[in-house]
C-alpha positions, 0 to 999 in steps of 0.5 A: 876346782883343783889347784893343780889344774891352775897352771900359772906361769911367772910370765902370765903373772908379770903380764897381769901385774904390768896390765894392772899397773898400767891401768892404775897409772892411766886412771890416776892420770885421767883423774888428775886431768879431770881435776885440772879441767874441773878447776879450770871450769870453776875458774872460768865460771868465777871469771864469768861472774866477775865479768858479768858484775863488772859489766853491770856496774859499767853499764850502770855507770854509763847510764848515770853518765848519760843522765848527767850529760842530759841534765847538763845539756838541758841546763846549758840550753836554759843558760843560753836562753837566759843569756839571749834574753839578757842580750835582748834586754841589754840591747833594749837598754842601749837603744833606749839610752841612745834614743834619749 
């Protein structure tokens, strides 16, 4: 290979340099965009985990609230039954006093 056969012109060198610079800028900008997308995906994963754990906690709290309300309803039912029996007993005592 003879150097005399290589006929480079300044125009060709400048075109090549512009091409290399353009490619470098393109790859750098794409790399920056990929980094931003990667960060956004990581943020979304983190938020998803947080929402999932909050949802589980909320579900657990809701289940506990339902259990507490069920227990309270049963206690209220028992109190009503006790009050009914008390009322019946008071009626019987009132009737006994009035009959005597």
